[in-house]
All heavy atoms as a GROMACS GRO file, in nm:
protein
  653
    1MET      N    1   9.920   3.353  12.370
    1MET     CA    2   9.995   3.428  12.274
    1MET      C    3  10.040   3.560  12.342
    1MET      O    4   9.962   3.631  12.402
    1MET     CB    5   9.914   3.457  12.150
    1MET     CG    6   9.987   3.545  12.052
    1MET     SD    7   9.882   3.600  11.917
    1MET     CE    8   9.896   3.459  11.807
    2VAL      N    9  10.167   3.592  12.327
    2VAL     CA   10  10.223   3.716  12.379
    2VAL      C   11  10.215   3.826  12.274
    2VAL      O   12  10.256   3.807  12.160
    2VAL     CB   13  10.368   3.696  12.424
    2VAL    CG1   14  10.429   3.826  12.470
    2VAL    CG2   15  10.381   3.588  12.528
    3LYS      N   16  10.156   3.936  12.312
    3LYS     CA   17  10.149   4.052  12.222
    3LYS      C   18  10.273   4.137  12.242
    3LYS      O   19  10.303   4.177  12.352
    3LYS     CB   20  10.024   4.130  12.248
    3LYS     CG   21   9.898   4.063  12.201
    3LYS     CD   22   9.781   4.161  12.207
    3LYS     CE   23   9.661   4.096  12.144
    3LYS     NZ   24   9.548   4.188  12.136
    4ILE      N   25  10.340   4.163  12.134
    4ILE     CA   26  10.454   4.251  12.139
    4ILE      C   27  10.413   4.392  12.097
    4ILE      O   28  10.354   4.407  11.992
    4ILE     CB   29  10.564   4.200  12.043
    4ILE    CG1   30  10.608   4.059  12.091
    4ILE    CG2   31  10.683   4.296  12.042
    4ILE    CD1   32  10.705   3.992  11.994
    5PRO      N   33  10.435   4.489  12.184
    5PRO     CA   34  10.390   4.626  12.146
    5PRO      C   35  10.467   4.675  12.024
    5PRO      O   36  10.587   4.651  12.011
    5PRO     CB   37  10.423   4.709  12.272
    5PRO     CG   38  10.520   4.628  12.347
    5PRO     CD   39  10.501   4.486  12.310
    6ILE      N   40  10.397   4.747  11.941
    6ILE     CA   41  10.460   4.807  11.824
    6ILE      C   42  10.499   4.948  11.867
    6ILE      O   43  10.417   5.020  11.924
    6ILE     CB   44  10.363   4.812  11.705
    6ILE    CG1   45  10.327   4.668  11.663
    6ILE    CG2   46  10.423   4.889  11.588
    6ILE    CD1   47  10.224   4.659  11.556
    7SER      N   48  10.620   4.985  11.840
    7SER     CA   49  10.664   5.120  11.879
    7SER      C   50  10.706   5.200  11.757
    7SER      O   51  10.734   5.144  11.652
    7SER     CB   52  10.780   5.113  11.978
    7SER     OG   53  10.885   5.042  11.919
    8THR      N   54  10.704   5.327  11.773
    8THR     CA   55  10.742   5.419  11.664
    8THR      C   56  10.868   5.488  11.709
    8THR      O   57  10.876   5.536  11.819
    8THR     CB   58  10.635   5.522  11.644
    8THR    OG1   59  10.512   5.456  11.608
    8THR    CG2   60  10.667   5.619  11.533
    9PHE      N   61  10.964   5.492  11.621
    9PHE     CA   62  11.092   5.559  11.649
    9PHE      C   63  11.094   5.693  11.583
    9PHE      O   64  11.080   5.704  11.460
    9PHE     CB   65  11.210   5.473  11.604
    9PHE     CG   66  11.342   5.530  11.640
    9PHE    CD1   67  11.390   5.523  11.773
    9PHE    CD2   68  11.421   5.597  11.545
    9PHE    CE1   69  11.512   5.579  11.805
    9PHE    CE2   70  11.544   5.652  11.580
    9PHE     CZ   71  11.589   5.644  11.711
   10ILE      N   72  11.113   5.800  11.661
   10ILE     CA   73  11.123   5.935  11.611
   10ILE      C   74  11.267   5.982  11.627
   10ILE      O   75  11.322   5.980  11.737
   10ILE     CB   76  11.030   6.029  11.686
   10ILE    CG1   77  10.884   5.978  11.677
   10ILE    CG2   78  11.040   6.171  11.633
   10ILE    CD1   79  10.785   6.052  11.767
   11ALA      N   80  11.325   6.025  11.517
   11ALA     CA   81  11.463   6.079  11.518
   11ALA      C   82  11.455   6.233  11.510
   11ALA      O   83  11.366   6.286  11.448
   11ALA     CB   84  11.543   6.022  11.403
   12ALA      N   85  11.552   6.298  11.572
   12ALA     CA   86  11.556   6.445  11.573
   12ALA      C   87  11.701   6.491  11.577
   12ALA      O   88  11.788   6.419  11.626
   12ALA     CB   89  11.480   6.498  11.684
   13GLY      N   90  11.721   6.608  11.530
   13GLY     CA   91  11.853   6.675  11.546
   13GLY      C   92  11.935   6.681  11.420
   13GLY      O   93  12.000   6.583  11.383
   14GLY      N   94  11.933   6.792  11.355
   14GLY     CA   95  12.021   6.814  11.242
   14GLY      C   96  11.971   6.760  11.108
   14GLY      O   97  12.049   6.765  11.011
   15TYR      N   98  11.849   6.715  11.100
   15TYR     CA   99  11.798   6.666  10.973
   15TYR      C  100  11.746   6.779  10.888
   15TYR      O  101  11.682   6.872  10.934
   15TYR     CB  102  11.679   6.570  10.996
   15TYR     CG  103  11.722   6.439  11.055
   15TYR    CD1  104  11.722   6.418  11.190
   15TYR    CD2  105  11.761   6.333  10.972
   15TYR    CE1  106  11.764   6.298  11.246
   15TYR    CE2  107  11.803   6.211  11.028
   15TYR     CZ  108  11.803   6.195  11.165
   15TYR     OH  109  11.841   6.074  11.215
   16ASP      N  110  11.776   6.773  10.759
   16ASP     CA  111  11.712   6.863  10.661
   16ASP      C  112  11.608   6.777  10.589
   16ASP      O  113  11.586   6.660  10.619
   16ASP     CB  114  11.810   6.929  10.569
   16ASP     CG  115  11.891   6.832  10.481
   16ASP    OD1  116  11.850   6.714  10.469
   16ASP    OD2  117  11.990   6.877  10.426
   17ARG      N  118  11.543   6.835  10.488
   17ARG     CA  119  11.438   6.762  10.415
   17ARG      C  120  11.492   6.634  10.354
   17ARG      O  121  11.430   6.525  10.374
   17ARG     CB  122  11.383   6.851  10.306
   17ARG     CG  123  11.280   6.789  10.218
   17ARG     CD  124  11.234   6.892  10.110
   17ARG     NE  125  11.138   6.834  10.022
   17ARG     CZ  126  11.168   6.772   9.909
   17ARG    NH1  127  11.292   6.756   9.871
   17ARG    NH2  128  11.072   6.718   9.834
   18GLU      N  129  11.601   6.638  10.283
   18GLU     CA  130  11.658   6.521  10.218
   18GLU      C  131  11.702   6.415  10.314
   18GLU      O  132  11.668   6.295  10.299
   18GLU     CB  133  11.770   6.564  10.125
   18GLU     CG  134  11.826   6.450  10.041
   18GLU     CD  135  11.934   6.495   9.948
   18GLU    OE1  136  11.952   6.616   9.924
   18GLU    OE2  137  12.006   6.404   9.895
   19ASP      N  138  11.775   6.456  10.417
   19ASP     CA  139  11.822   6.358  10.518
   19ASP      C  140  11.704   6.289  10.587
   19ASP      O  141  11.707   6.169  10.613
   19ASP     CB  142  11.909   6.428  10.626
   19ASP     CG  143  12.043   6.475  10.569
   19ASP    OD1  144  12.087   6.421  10.466
   19ASP    OD2  145  12.100   6.567  10.634
   20GLY      N  146  11.604   6.367  10.620
   20GLY     CA  147  11.486   6.311  10.687
   20GLY      C  148  11.415   6.209  10.598
   20GLY      O  149  11.379   6.100  10.644
   21ASN      N  150  11.392   6.245  10.470
   21ASN     CA  151  11.329   6.154  10.377
   21ASN      C  152  11.411   6.025  10.359
   21ASN      O  153  11.355   5.915  10.359
   21ASN     CB  154  11.303   6.222  10.241
   21ASN     CG  155  11.190   6.318  10.245
   21ASN    OD1  156  11.103   6.310  10.326
   21ASN    ND2  157  11.192   6.409  10.152
   22ASP      N  158  11.539   6.040  10.350
   22ASP     CA  159  11.627   5.922  10.331
   22ASP      C  160  11.624   5.834  10.457
   22ASP      O  161  11.620   5.712  10.445
   22ASP     CB  162  11.772   5.964  10.307
   22ASP     CG  163  11.794   6.026  10.168
   22ASP    OD1  164  11.702   6.014  10.082
   22ASP    OD2  165  11.899   6.090  10.146
   23THR      N  166  11.627   5.893  10.574
   23THR     CA  167  11.626   5.818  10.698
   23THR      C  168  11.497   5.732  10.711
   23THR      O  169  11.504   5.618  10.746
   23THR     CB  170  11.640   5.915  10.818
   23THR    OG1  171  11.767   5.979  10.808
   23THR    CG2  172  11.632   5.838  10.950
   24VAL      N  173  11.386   5.794  10.677
   24VAL     CA  174  11.259   5.717  10.684
   24VAL      C  175  11.253   5.614  10.576
   24VAL      O  176  11.217   5.499  10.597
   24VAL     CB  177  11.139   5.813  10.674
   24VAL    CG1  178  11.009   5.739  10.655
   24VAL    CG2  179  11.132   5.903  10.796
   25ALA      N  180  11.295   5.648  10.452
   25ALA     CA  181  11.294   5.554  10.340
   25ALA      C  182  11.382   5.432  10.366
   25ALA      O  183  11.349   5.320  10.326
   25ALA     CB  184  11.334   5.622  10.212
   26GLU      N  185  11.492   5.451  10.435
   26GLU     CA  186  11.589   5.345  10.462
   26GLU      C  187  11.549   5.265  10.589
   26GLU      O  188  11.616   5.172  10.629
   26GLU     CB  189  11.728   5.400  10.477
   26GLU     CG  190  11.782   5.457  10.353
   26GLU     CD  191  11.909   5.539  10.367
   26GLU    OE1  192  11.958   5.547  10.483
   26GLU    OE2  193  11.953   5.598  10.266
   27GLY      N  194  11.439   5.306  10.653
   27GLY     CA  195  11.391   5.231  10.772
   27GLY      C  196  11.470   5.260  10.901
   27GLY      O  197  11.456   5.187  10.997
   28ARG      N  198  11.548   5.364  10.903
   28ARG     CA  199  11.625   5.396  11.025
   28ARG      C  200  11.547   5.476  11.127
   28ARG      O  201  11.585   5.487  11.240
   28ARG     CB  202  11.752   5.474  10.986
   28ARG     CG  203  11.850   5.390  10.904
   28ARG     CD  204  11.981   5.464  10.873
   28ARG     NE  205  11.960   5.556  10.764
   28ARG     CZ  206  12.005   5.684  10.766
   28ARG    NH1  207  12.070   5.730  10.868
   28ARG    NH2  208  11.982   5.761  10.663
   29ALA      N  209  11.428   5.526  11.085
   29ALA     CA  210  11.334   5.594  11.175
   29ALA      C  211  11.197   5.588  11.111
   29ALA      O  212  11.186   5.572  10.988
   29ALA     CB  213  11.378   5.736  11.202
   30ASP      N  214  11.097   5.604  11.194
   30ASP     CA  215  10.959   5.609  11.142
   30ASP      C  216  10.915   5.752  11.117
   30ASP      O  217  10.836   5.781  11.024
   30ASP     CB  218  10.860   5.547  11.240
   30ASP     CG  219  10.895   5.400  11.266
   30ASP    OD1  220  10.895   5.323  11.170
   30ASP    OD2  221  10.925   5.366  11.381
   31LEU      N  222  10.962   5.846  11.194
   31LEU     CA  223  10.931   5.986  11.186
   31LEU      C  224  11.052   6.070  11.214
   31LEU      O  225  11.140   6.027  11.284
   31LEU     CB  226  10.820   6.026  11.287
   31LEU     CG  227  10.689   5.951  11.279
   31LEU    CD1  228  10.607   5.977  11.402
   31LEU    CD2  229  10.611   5.996  11.157
   32ILE      N  230  11.052   6.191  11.161
   32ILE     CA  231  11.160   6.287  11.184
   32ILE      C  232  11.098   6.412  11.248
   32ILE      O  233  11.000   6.464  11.200
   32ILE     CB  234  11.233   6.327  11.055
   32ILE    CG1  235  11.285   6.205  10.979
   32ILE    CG2  236  11.343   6.427  11.083
   32ILE    CD1  237  11.393   6.128  11.057
   33ALA      N  238  11.162   6.459  11.354
   33ALA     CA  239  11.118   6.581  11.422
   33ALA      C  240  11.208   6.697  11.372
   33ALA      O  241  11.330   6.683  11.369
   33ALA     CB  242  11.129   6.567  11.575
   34TYR      N  243  11.146   6.806  11.335
   34TYR     CA  244  11.215   6.922  11.285
   34TYR      C  245  11.190   7.042  11.375
   34TYR      O  246  11.128   7.141  11.332
   34TYR     CB  247  11.168   6.956  11.142
   34TYR     CG  248  11.198   6.854  11.040
   34TYR    CD1  249  11.106   6.758  11.000
   34TYR    CD2  250  11.324   6.849  10.979
   34TYR    CE1  251  11.135   6.661  10.902
   34TYR    CE2  252  11.357   6.757  10.883
   34TYR     CZ  253  11.260   6.661  10.846
   34TYR     OH  254  11.288   6.570  10.750
   35GLY      N  255  11.231   7.038  11.497
   35GLY     CA  256  11.201   7.142  11.596
   35GLY      C  257  11.247   7.279  11.556
   35GLY      O  258  11.164   7.373  11.543
   36ARG      N  259  11.377   7.301  11.543
   36ARG     CA  260  11.428   7.434  11.510
   36ARG      C  261  11.382   7.481  11.374
   36ARG      O  262  11.345   7.601  11.361
   36ARG     CB  263  11.584   7.433  11.515
   36ARG     CG  264  11.637   7.424  11.659
   36ARG     CD  265  11.784   7.395  11.654
   36ARG     NE  266  11.793   7.250  11.646
   36ARG     CZ  267  11.906   7.182  11.639
   36ARG    NH1  268  12.020   7.244  11.636
   36ARG    NH2  269  11.907   7.049  11.633
   37TRP      N  270  11.382   7.393  11.279
   37TRP     CA  271  11.334   7.431  11.141
   37TRP      C  272  11.186   7.471  11.144
   37TRP      O  273  11.144   7.560  11.077
   37TRP     CB  274  11.359   7.327  11.040
   37TRP     CG  275  11.508   7.309  11.011
   37TRP    CD1  276  11.584   7.198  11.027
   37TRP    CD2  277  11.594   7.408  10.957
   37TRP    NE1  278  11.711   7.220  10.985
   37TRP    CE2  279  11.721   7.353  10.945
   37TRP    CE3  280  11.577   7.543  10.918
   37TRP    CZ2  281  11.832   7.421  10.897
   37TRP    CZ3  282  11.686   7.610  10.871
   37TRP    CH2  283  11.811   7.552  10.860
   38PHE      N  284  11.109   7.401  11.229
   38PHE     CA  285  10.966   7.435  11.233
   38PHE      C  286  10.942   7.565  11.302
   38PHE      O  287  10.856   7.643  11.262
   38PHE     CB  288  10.893   7.324  11.312
   38PHE     CG  289  10.742   7.341  11.310
   38PHE    CD1  290  10.671   7.320  11.196
   38PHE    CD2  291  10.675   7.387  11.422
   38PHE    CE1  292  10.531   7.341  11.193
   38PHE    CE2  293  10.541   7.408  11.420
   38PHE     CZ  294  10.465   7.384  11.306
   39LEU      N  295  11.023   7.601  11.404
   39LEU     CA  296  11.011   7.728  11.468
   39LEU      C  297  11.036   7.843  11.371
   39LEU      O  298  10.968   7.943  11.375
   39LEU     CB  299  11.108   7.741  11.588
   39LEU     CG  300  11.076   7.659  11.709
   39LEU    CD1  301  11.188   7.671  11.809
   39LEU    CD2  302  10.941   7.697  11.769
   40ALA      N  303  11.137   7.825  11.289
   40ALA     CA  304  11.175   7.934  11.197
   40ALA      C  305  11.097   7.937  11.063
   40ALA      O  306  11.104   8.028  10.986
   40ALA     CB  307  11.327   7.922  11.163
   41ASN      N  308  11.016   7.830  11.042
   41ASN     CA  309  10.942   7.817  10.918
   41ASN      C  310  10.797   7.774  10.955
   41ASN      O  311  10.770   7.656  10.957
   41ASN     CB  312  11.008   7.716  10.824
   41ASN     CG  313  11.143   7.761  10.780
   41ASN    OD1  314  11.155   7.838  10.685
   41ASN    ND2  315  11.246   7.718  10.854
   42PRO      N  316  10.712   7.872  10.979
   42PRO     CA  317  10.575   7.836  11.018
   42PRO      C  318  10.499   7.755  10.912
   42PRO      O  319  10.398   7.696  10.941
   42PRO     CB  320  10.509   7.973  11.045
   42PRO     CG  321  10.591   8.073  10.969
   42PRO     CD  322  10.731   8.014  10.968
   43ASP      N  323  10.551   7.755  10.789
   43ASP     CA  324  10.492   7.682  10.680
   43ASP      C  325  10.586   7.574  10.634
   43ASP      O  326  10.596   7.546  10.513
   43ASP     CB  327  10.458   7.776  10.567
   43ASP     CG  328  10.575   7.864  10.524
   43ASP    OD1  329  10.683   7.851  10.585
   43ASP    OD2  330  10.562   7.942  10.429
   44LEU      N  331  10.650   7.506  10.725
   44LEU     CA  332  10.760   7.409  10.695
   44LEU      C  333  10.708   7.300  10.596
   44LEU      O  334  10.777   7.264  10.503
   44LEU     CB  335  10.812   7.344  10.818
   44LEU     CG  336  10.929   7.251  10.798
   44LEU    CD1  337  11.050   7.319  10.742
   44LEU    CD2  338  10.964   7.177  10.927
   45LEU      N  339  10.589   7.249  10.624
   45LEU     CA  340  10.542   7.144  10.534
   45LEU      C  341  10.524   7.193  10.391
   45LEU      O  342  10.558   7.119  10.295
   45LEU     CB  343  10.405   7.089  10.586
   45LEU     CG  344  10.414   7.024  10.720
   45LEU    CD1  345  10.277   6.974  10.767
   45LEU    CD2  346  10.511   6.907  10.722
   46LYS      N  347  10.476   7.312  10.372
   46LYS     CA  348  10.460   7.369  10.239
   46LYS      C  349  10.597   7.388  10.172
   46LYS      O  350  10.616   7.359  10.055
   46LYS     CB  351  10.383   7.502  10.239
   46LYS     CG  352  10.365   7.571  10.108
   46LYS     CD  353  10.298   7.482  10.003
   46LYS     CE  354  10.149   7.494  10.008
   46LYS     NZ  355  10.083   7.411   9.906
   47ARG      N  356  10.693   7.435  10.250
   47ARG     CA  357  10.828   7.454  10.197
   47ARG      C  358  10.892   7.319  10.158
   47ARG      O  359  10.956   7.310  10.055
   47ARG     CB  360  10.918   7.524  10.300
   47ARG     CG  361  10.883   7.669  10.321
   47ARG     CD  362  10.962   7.728  10.431
   47ARG     NE  363  10.914   7.863  10.461
   47ARG     CZ  364  10.978   7.975  10.423
   47ARG    NH1  365  11.092   7.970  10.355
   47ARG    NH2  366  10.932   8.093  10.454
   48PHE      N  367  10.868   7.217  10.238
   48PHE     CA  368  10.918   7.084  10.201
   48PHE      C  369  10.849   7.031  10.076
   48PHE      O  370  10.913   6.978   9.989
   48PHE     CB  371  10.895   6.984  10.318
   48PHE     CG  372  11.001   6.991  10.422
   48PHE    CD1  373  11.108   7.079  10.423
   48PHE    CD2  374  10.996   6.899  10.531
   48PHE    CE1  375  11.204   7.082  10.521
   48PHE    CE2  376  11.092   6.900  10.631
   48PHE     CZ  377  11.193   6.993  10.624
   49GLU      N  378  10.718   7.054  10.068
   49GLU     CA  379  10.645   7.010   9.950
   49GLU      C  380  10.697   7.076   9.823
   49GLU      O  381  10.711   7.010   9.720
   49GLU     CB  382  10.498   7.046   9.969
   49GLU     CG  383  10.407   7.010   9.853
   49GLU     CD  384  10.264   7.060   9.875
   49GLU    OE1  385  10.220   7.072   9.992
   49GLU    OE2  386  10.196   7.084   9.771
   50LEU      N  387  10.730   7.202   9.830
   50LEU     CA  388  10.776   7.278   9.714
   50LEU      C  389  10.928   7.276   9.702
   50LEU      O  390  10.984   7.327   9.603
   50LEU     CB  391  10.731   7.423   9.723
   50LEU     CG  392  10.581   7.453   9.729
   50LEU    CD1  393  10.556   7.597   9.756
   50LEU    CD2  394  10.519   7.405   9.601
   51ASN      N  395  10.999   7.213   9.794
   51ASN     CA  396  11.143   7.216   9.805
   51ASN      C  397  11.194   7.357   9.801
   51ASN      O  398  11.293   7.391   9.731
   51ASN     CB  399  11.203   7.132   9.690
   51ASN     CG  400  11.348   7.088   9.726
   51ASN    OD1  401  11.387   7.087   9.839
   51ASN    ND2  402  11.423   7.060   9.621
   52ALA      N  403  11.126   7.442   9.871
   52ALA     CA  404  11.155   7.585   9.880
   52ALA      C  405  11.264   7.608   9.985
   52ALA      O  406  11.283   7.529  10.076
   52ALA     CB  407  11.031   7.667   9.916
   53PRO      N  408  11.339   7.721   9.971
   53PRO     CA  409  11.439   7.753  10.074
   53PRO      C  410  11.376   7.776  10.212
   53PRO      O  411  11.261   7.819  10.221
   53PRO     CB  412  11.508   7.880  10.022
   53PRO     CG  413  11.417   7.932   9.916
   53PRO     CD  414  11.332   7.822   9.868
   54LEU      N  415  11.455   7.749  10.316
   54LEU     CA  416  11.406   7.766  10.450
   54LEU      C  417  11.462   7.892  10.514
   54LEU      O  418  11.570   7.938  10.480
   54LEU     CB  419  11.455   7.646  10.538
   54LEU     CG  420  11.410   7.509  10.495
   54LEU    CD1  421  11.469   7.402  10.589
   54LEU    CD2  422  11.260   7.496  10.490
   55ASN      N  423  11.381   7.953  10.602
   55ASN     CA  424  11.431   8.064  10.684
   55ASN      C  425  11.540   8.005  10.774
   55ASN      O  426  11.524   7.898  10.830
   55ASN     CB  427  11.323   8.119  10.775
   55ASN     CG  428  11.211   8.185  10.697
   55ASN    OD1  429  11.230   8.248  10.596
   55ASN    ND2  430  11.086   8.168  10.744
   56LYS      N  431  11.646   8.080  10.797
   56LYS     CA  432  11.747   8.039  10.894
   56LYS      C  433  11.697   8.072  11.032
   56LYS      O  434  11.637   8.176  11.055
   56LYS     CB  435  11.878   8.111  10.866
   56LYS     CG  436  11.940   8.068  10.733
   56LYS     CD  437  12.071   8.138  10.711
   56LYS     CE  438  12.128   8.091  10.573
   56LYS     NZ  439  12.249   8.155  10.542
   57TYR      N  440  11.720   7.985  11.127
   57TYR     CA  441  11.678   8.008  11.261
   57TYR      C  442  11.789   8.079  11.338
   57TYR      O  443  11.906   8.067  11.307
   57TYR     CB  444  11.633   7.883  11.334
   57TYR     CG  445  11.735   7.771  11.339
   57TYR    CD1  446  11.837   7.770  11.435
   57TYR    CD2  447  11.732   7.665  11.247
   57TYR    CE1  448  11.930   7.671  11.438
   57TYR    CE2  449  11.825   7.565  11.251
   57TYR     CZ  450  11.919   7.564  11.346
   57TYR     OH  451  12.016   7.464  11.348
   58ASN      N  452  11.749   8.150  11.442
   58ASN     CA  453  11.840   8.224  11.528
   58ASN      C  454  11.826   8.167  11.668
   58ASN      O  455  11.734   8.200  11.739
   58ASN     CB  456  11.812   8.373  11.525
   58ASN     CG  457  11.908   8.451  11.614
   58ASN    OD1  458  11.985   8.398  11.687
   58ASN    ND2  459  11.893   8.582  11.607
   59ARG      N  460  11.917   8.081  11.711
   59ARG     CA  461  11.912   8.016  11.841
   59ARG      C  462  11.912   8.116  11.956
   59ARG      O  463  11.860   8.088  12.064
   59ARG     CB  464  12.026   7.917  11.860
   59ARG     CG  465  12.007   7.794  11.787
   59ARG     CD  466  12.122   7.697  11.818
   59ARG     NE  467  12.074   7.561  11.814
   59ARG     CZ  468  12.146   7.455  11.831
   59ARG    NH1  469  12.276   7.471  11.859
   59ARG    NH2  470  12.095   7.339  11.827
   60ASN      N  471  11.974   8.232  11.934
   60ASN     CA  472  11.977   8.332  12.039
   60ASN      C  473  11.842   8.385  12.076
   60ASN      O  474  11.829   8.448  12.182
   60ASN     CB  475  12.071   8.446  12.000
   60ASN     CG  476  12.215   8.400  11.987
   60ASN    OD1  477  12.259   8.315  12.055
   60ASN    ND2  478  12.285   8.462  11.895
   61THR      N  479  11.744   8.364  11.994
   61THR     CA  480  11.606   8.416  12.022
   61THR      C  481  11.520   8.307  12.080
   61THR      O  482  11.406   8.329  12.118
   61THR     CB  483  11.538   8.471  11.897
   61THR    OG1  484  11.524   8.366  11.802
   61THR    CG2  485  11.621   8.583  11.834
   62PHE      N  486  11.570   8.187  12.096
   62PHE     CA  487  11.490   8.076  12.155
   62PHE      C  488  11.488   8.097  12.305
   62PHE      O  489  11.591   8.120  12.370
   62PHE     CB  490  11.554   7.942  12.126
   62PHE     CG  491  11.550   7.896  11.982
   62PHE    CD1  492  11.496   7.973  11.882
   62PHE    CD2  493  11.604   7.774  11.947
   62PHE    CE1  494  11.493   7.932  11.750
   62PHE    CE2  495  11.602   7.733  11.813
   62PHE     CZ  496  11.547   7.812  11.721
   63TYR      N  497  11.371   8.092  12.364
   63TYR     CA  498  11.352   8.096  12.509
   63TYR      C  499  11.395   8.226  12.575
   63TYR      O  500  11.446   8.224  12.684
   63TYR     CB  501  11.418   7.976  12.576
   63TYR     CG  502  11.396   7.846  12.507
   63TYR    CD1  503  11.496   7.777  12.446
   63TYR    CD2  504  11.266   7.792  12.502
   63TYR    CE1  505  11.472   7.658  12.381
   63TYR    CE2  506  11.240   7.673  12.436
   63TYR     CZ  507  11.345   7.604  12.376
   63TYR     OH  508  11.321   7.492  12.314
   64VAL      N  509  11.386   8.336  12.505
   64VAL     CA  510  11.412   8.466  12.569
   64VAL      C  511  11.278   8.539  12.590
   64VAL      O  512  11.187   8.525  12.508
   64VAL     CB  513  11.510   8.554  12.489
   64VAL    CG1  514  11.643   8.491  12.478
   64VAL    CG2  515  11.453   8.586  12.350
   65ARG      N  516  11.271   8.613  12.697
   65ARG     CA  517  11.147   8.682  12.727
   65ARG      C  518  11.141   8.818  12.661
   65ARG      O  519  11.038   8.863  12.618
   65ARG     CB  520  11.133   8.698  12.879
   65ARG     CG  521  11.117   8.564  12.947
   65ARG     CD  522  11.100   8.586  13.088
   65ARG     NE  523  10.962   8.642  13.107
   65ARG     CZ  524  10.888   8.619  13.211
   65ARG    NH1  525  10.934   8.546  13.309
   65ARG    NH2  526  10.768   8.671  13.221
   66GLU      N  527  11.250   8.892  12.662
   66GLU     CA  528  11.253   9.028  12.606
   66GLU      C  529  11.373   9.043  12.519
   66GLU      O  530  11.482   9.003  12.561
   66GLU     CB  531  11.254   9.132  12.720
   66GLU     CG  532  11.133   9.131  12.805
   66GLU     CD  533  11.006   9.172  12.728
   66GLU    OE1  534  11.015   9.246  12.631
   66GLU    OE2  535  10.894   9.131  12.772
   67PRO      N  536  11.367   9.095  12.406
   67PRO     CA  537  11.241   9.128  12.333
   67PRO      C  538  11.177   9.003  12.281
   67PRO      O  539  11.242   8.900  12.263
   67PRO     CB  540  11.293   9.217  12.222
   67PRO     CG  541  11.429   9.164  12.189
   67PRO     CD  542  11.486   9.124  12.323
   68VAL      N  543  11.047   9.008  12.261
   68VAL     CA  544  10.972   8.895  12.214
   68VAL      C  545  10.992   8.881  12.060
   68VAL      O  546  10.927   8.948  11.980
   68VAL     CB  547  10.820   8.905  12.244
   68VAL    CG1  548  10.747   8.784  12.193
   68VAL    CG2  549  10.802   8.920  12.394
   69ILE      N  550  11.094   8.803  12.027
   69ILE     CA  551  11.125   8.777  11.889
   69ILE      C  552  11.155   8.630  11.871
   69ILE      O  553  11.181   8.561  11.970
   69ILE     CB  554  11.241   8.863  11.833
   69ILE    CG1  555  11.365   8.836  11.916
   69ILE    CG2  556  11.206   9.011  11.827
   69ILE    CD1  557  11.490   8.900  11.862
   70GLY      N  558  11.156   8.581  11.751
   70GLY     CA  559  11.198   8.446  11.724
   70GLY      C  560  11.087   8.349  11.701
   70GLY      O  561  11.088   8.274  11.604
   71TYR      N  562  10.987   8.345  11.786
   71TYR     CA  563  10.878   8.247  11.770
   71TYR      C  564  10.765   8.301  11.684
   71TYR      O  565  10.689   8.225  11.629
   71TYR     CB  566  10.822   8.205  11.904
   71TYR     CG  567  10.910   8.113  11.982
   71TYR    CD1  568  10.970   8.154  12.099
   71TYR    CD2  569  10.936   7.985  11.939
   71TYR    CE1  570  11.055   8.071  12.171
   71TYR    CE2  571  11.017   7.901  12.006
   71TYR     CZ  572  11.076   7.944  12.123
   71TYR     OH  573  11.160   7.859  12.194
   72THR      N  574  10.753   8.429  11.674
   72THR     CA  575  10.635   8.481  11.613
   72THR      C  576  10.664   8.570  11.490
   72THR      O  577  10.571   8.612  11.423
   72THR     CB  578  10.555   8.573  11.708
   72THR    OG1  579  10.642   8.675  11.756
   72THR    CG2  580  10.509   8.488  11.828
   73ASN      N  581  10.788   8.595  11.456
   73ASN     CA  582  10.811   8.689  11.350
   73ASN      C  583  10.888   8.633  11.230
   73ASN      O  584  10.934   8.706  11.147
   73ASN     CB  585  10.886   8.812  11.403
   73ASN     CG  586  11.024   8.778  11.455
   73ASN    OD1  587  11.051   8.662  11.493
   73ASN    ND2  588  11.107   8.875  11.470
   74TYR      N  589  10.899   8.499  11.214
   74TYR     CA  590  10.960   8.441  11.097
   74TYR      C  591  10.859   8.452  10.981
   74TYR      O  592  10.740   8.421  11.001
   74TYR     CB  593  11.001   8.296  11.120
   74TYR     CG  594  11.127   8.281  11.206
   74TYR    CD1  595  11.119   8.241  11.334
   74TYR    CD2  596  11.253   8.306  11.150
   74TYR    CE1  597  11.231   8.226  11.414
   74TYR    CE2  598  11.365   8.289  11.225
   74TYR     CZ  599  11.356   8.248  11.355
   74TYR     OH  600  11.470   8.234  11.430
   75PRO      N  601  10.905   8.491  10.865
   75PRO     CA  602  10.812   8.511  10.752
   75PRO      C  603  10.764   8.378  10.691
   75PRO      O  604  10.838   8.278  10.689
   75PRO     CB  605  10.894   8.592  10.652
   75PRO     CG  606  11.034   8.558  10.680
   75PRO     CD  607  11.044   8.530  10.827
   76PHE      N  608  10.642   8.387  10.642
   76PHE     CA  609  10.590   8.274  10.561
   76PHE      C  610  10.641   8.285  10.424
   76PHE      O  611  10.688   8.385  10.374
   76PHE     CB  612  10.434   8.281  10.557
   76PHE     CG  613  10.366   8.240  10.684
   76PHE    CD1  614  10.356   8.324  10.792
   76PHE    CD2  615  10.316   8.111  10.690
   76PHE    CE1  616  10.295   8.283  10.905
   76PHE    CE2  617  10.252   8.065  10.807
   76PHE     CZ  618  10.239   8.156  10.914
   77LEU      N  619  10.640   8.172  10.352
   77LEU     CA  620  10.682   8.165  10.212
   77LEU      C  621  10.592   8.255  10.128
   77LEU      O  622  10.472   8.249  10.141
   77LEU     CB  623  10.679   8.024  10.163
   77LEU     CG  624  10.727   7.991  10.024
   77LEU    CD1  625  10.879   8.021  10.015
   77LEU    CD2  626  10.700   7.849   9.992
   78ASP      N  627  10.652   8.335  10.043
   78ASP     CA  628  10.573   8.426   9.956
   78ASP      C  629  10.536   8.343   9.831
   78ASP      O  630  10.623   8.319   9.744
   78ASP     CB  631  10.652   8.547   9.919
   78ASP     CG  632  10.574   8.643   9.827
   78ASP    OD1  633  10.453   8.623   9.812
   78ASP    OD2  634  10.635   8.737   9.775
   79THR      N  635  10.414   8.299   9.824
   79THR     CA  636  10.370   8.219   9.706
   79THR      C  637  10.296   8.300   9.609
   79THR      O  638  10.243   8.243   9.511
   79THR     CB  639  10.281   8.100   9.757
   79THR    OG1  640  10.169   8.155   9.826
   79THR    CG2  641  10.359   8.005   9.844
   80THR      N  642  10.292   8.435   9.623
   80THR     CA  643  10.222   8.518   9.528
   80THR      C  644  10.309   8.563   9.414
   80THR      O  645  10.258   8.611   9.314
   80THR     CB  646  10.167   8.641   9.600
   80THR    OG1  647  10.274   8.718   9.656
   80THR    CG2  648  10.066   8.604   9.710
   81ALA      N  649  10.438   8.544   9.427
   81ALA     CA  650  10.528   8.589   9.321
   81ALA      C  651  10.526   8.498   9.200
   81ALA      O  652  10.494   8.385   9.206
   81ALA     CB  653  10.675   8.597   9.375
   0.00000   0.00000   0.00000
């Protein structure tokens, strides 16, 4: 018997919460990668869970050495209000 490896397909690039959910639900991908959105939203999973607005990312701050901004200074969702 020949074993066929099972693979996982990960899609990335331009997906928002709704598009990602639809893509997985329709079987067009197994997982969605949210690179830029994750960088700008350190609590991305909580924001998706609450359907909360996302921080906008600034591509100009990706991969720059000075000043050190972009990866560490995006705000978390304020859930105390």
